[in-house]
N, C-alpha and C positions, 0 to 999 in steps of 0.2 A: 143936350145932344152928345150921343156917344162919338168918339173919334172915328169909329169904324163905319159911320154913317156913309161917307164918300171919300174919294181921294183928296177933293179940295178941302174938307173939313180936317181930314188927317194931317195934310201937309201944311195948310195955312193957319187953321185955328188951333191945331194941337202940337204943330211943330215936330211932327213924327214922320215916319217913312212909310208909304203905301207899297207893300211888297208882298210877294208870294211866301207861304211858308215852306219850310224844308223838312218837316217831320212827317212821319208816315201815320202818326196818330194825332187826334185833336189835341190842342194846348191854348192856354189863354182863352181868347175869344176865336180863335180859328177853329171853326166848326169841323172842317177836314184840315188835316196837317198841310195840305198843299194850296189851301184857298189863298186869295189875294185879299189882304185886310191891312188895317193899320197896325203897324208893329211897334210895341213899345208902350202902348197906351193901358195895357193890361198885365197883371202880374204873370211872370214866366214867359214874356215875350222880349226876345233879344235879337237886335239886327247884327249879323255877322257876314263877312265876306271871306274869299279865299285869300289866305295869308300864310306864306312859308316863314319859318323862324329865321332862316338865314337871308342875307341881303339878295336883292334882285341882281340877276347876272352871274350868280355864282355857278361854279362848274361842278356838277354832281359826281364827277369822277375824282377830282383831287380835293374838293372839299366835302368831308365826310357827312355833315349835317344837312348839305343841300339836297332838295328834292328835285331840282332840275326844271321847276316851272314857277316863274315870276308871280308875285302878287297879282291879283285881278279883282278890283273893287266891283266890277260889273257881274262878276260871279258871286252873287249875294243871296241871302235868304233870311227869313225870321226863324229863330230857333228857340227851344224851350230852356236852353241853359247859356249863360254868357260865356262858358268855357267851350262851347261847342266849335268844331271846325266846319268849314264849309267847302264843298267840292261839287260842281255840276249843279248847283243850286239846292243841294241837298245837306242837311245837317248831320254831322258825325259827332259822337260823344268822345272824350278823352280816352285814349289807348285803342280807339278804333284804328284797324290796319287795312288800308286800301292801296290800289295802284294809282297814283298820282302821276308819275312820270311816263305812263303808257307803254311799259315794257312787258306788260302781262304778268307780272308778279306783284303781289300785296307787299310792298317794302316800304311804305311810308305811313307814319303813325300821328294821329292827332294828339297834341300836347297843349293843353290850356289855351285852345283857340288857334293854334298855329301848327303847321305841317312840319314834320321833321323826319329826316331819313334814318332808318334803322342802324345805318353805319355810324351814327353819331358817337356811341360809346358802348362799352361792355353791358353797361346796366340797361341801356335802351334796347340793345340787341336781345338780350337774354331775358329780361323782365317784361318789357313792353311788347317786343315782337315775338317772343318765344322762339328764338332762333339760337344759333351757335355762333359765339365769338371766336375766331380761330384763324390761323395763319393759312395763307394760299399755299398749295403744293405745286405751283406751275412756275418754275424758276424762269424769269426772262420773258414770261408770256403773259402780259395783262389779260384779264378777262372780268367779265360782269363789271363790278366797280373796284375790283382788286387792281389798282393802278400799276403795281410792280409785279404782280403775280405770286409774291410770296409775303406781302403786308398782311397784318392782322386786321381783319375786318369782321363784318357780320355776314355769315354764309347763308345764301338762300334767299336773300331779300331783293336780289335782282336777277335778271335773265342771265342764264348761262353759269349760275353758281350751284354746285352741288356739294353737300357734306357727305364724305365718303369715308368709311373705316375699312382699313385693311385687315386681312386674316392674321398680320403679325401684330395686331393691337394698337397701330398708330392710325391717326386721323388726319384729314386734310380737306381743304375746300378745293375742289377740282372743277374742270370745264367741261369733262366728259367728251373730250375730243381727242383724236390721235395726232401724231407729230405733223400731219398734213392739214390739220384743223378741221377735218371731217368728223361729223358726230359718231360717237360710239353708241352700240346698241346695249346700254347698261352702264353701271357705274365704272369708273376707272379703277385700275389696280393702284394700291397705294402701298409703298414700301418705305418704311422709316419716314413717314410723313410727307413723301414725295409722290406726286402724281406721275403715273408711268406711261400715259398716253396709249393704253391699251386696257381691254378687260382682262379679268383673271380667266385662266384656262387650266384644265387638268395638267398636273406636274409632269413633264417629260424628263426622263431620269438621265439623259446624256447630252443636254444641250447647253449646260452652263447658265441657265436662266431660272429665275424663280417664277416659274409659269403661274402658280396659284397664289403667289403674293404673300406667303405666309412667313417669310424672312429666311427660308431655307431652300437651297439649291441642290438639284440632282439627288444623290444618295444621302445627303445630310438632311433630306425631307422624309419624314415617316412615311409618306405617301409611296415612296419608292422601296421601301421595306416592309410593306404590309402584306400579309399573306390571306389567301382565301379561307384559312382555318379561322380567321377572326382575331388572330394574334399577331402583334407588331413583332418584328425581329429583334427589337430592342425597347428598352423602357417599358415593359409589360408588367402589369401588376400580378404578382404571383408566378411569374415565369421569368426565365433567364436565357440568354443567348450563349451557345456553345459552338466551338468550331467542329464540324462534322469530321474532319479528317479524311475525306475521300473526295473522289472526282465531283465535278459540278453536276448539278441536277441537268436533266435534258427535258425538254428543250429550254434554253436560255433566254426566255422572253418574259414579258409581263404577266406572270401567272404563277402558280405554285403547284408544285408536285408533292403528293403526300406518300411517304413510305409506310404503307399499312402493316409492313411486317414487323414493326417494332411496337411492343405492346403498351408502354407507357409515356412515350415521347413521339414527337412528329419531326421528320425532316421537311424542310420548305425551301423552295428556290423562287426568290423574288428578283426579277430583272437581273438573273445570271449571279446574284448574291446568295451564297448557301447560309442558311442558319439553321440551328438546331434549338427548338423551343421545348424545354424541359420543365416539368413541374418541379418546383422547389422542393416537394416532399420526397422526390426521388433522386435527388443529388447525391 
């Protein structure tokens, strides 16, 4: 008699477990992956249950590998691999990434039959979870599972964590909220690896603030010395800046006035700053 004949035969005569399958496809003698059969009496049938790698009662904020949900032997299934993990009576393969803690983000990964948080280590974060291991840029403001706001953890595996790059070439994990903790409509401005509690905006050339987050402020920012002619007033390839030696262009606002009376160079006025852009071949 086959152990799959009935629950009584399975549990009493075969000392196995009568249980539902957790696979989407047939396996062993489970004609459908979710049938109720005798588990373990045929090849590729393995009884598994929900099990987290860390100890029960762990804190998923301060304990990096904790997934925030204790073991549950009642959440079980028959799987086609002994190293599968179970959640919601469904089987998951090693390195499958799902949302175990219920925060809406797939931030927990199956590792050899047990669930592990992506914050466990650099290797787990970058290799198994395909995310970024980086310091938080929110000094004094805990967010996601960044318990200090500036600790180094896995960014993006928990709700409210966003990997953001600044136009100054630095990066950080941010919460994308302003100083009043209200959500921003976009990624935060990052300067020097620190989240600025605001989104980038066009550079204003007289407010003393790095509005566009590129590391330069006011007229140190090339955006404030850019002319409509398509050439910058400094650092131009093939062009140089000269002092025009006469009164400022008019009107002195964010725009450029071209002196068309000069044949081989152009006068330009940007934010009230005068620059003469002249081809090197005519110096």
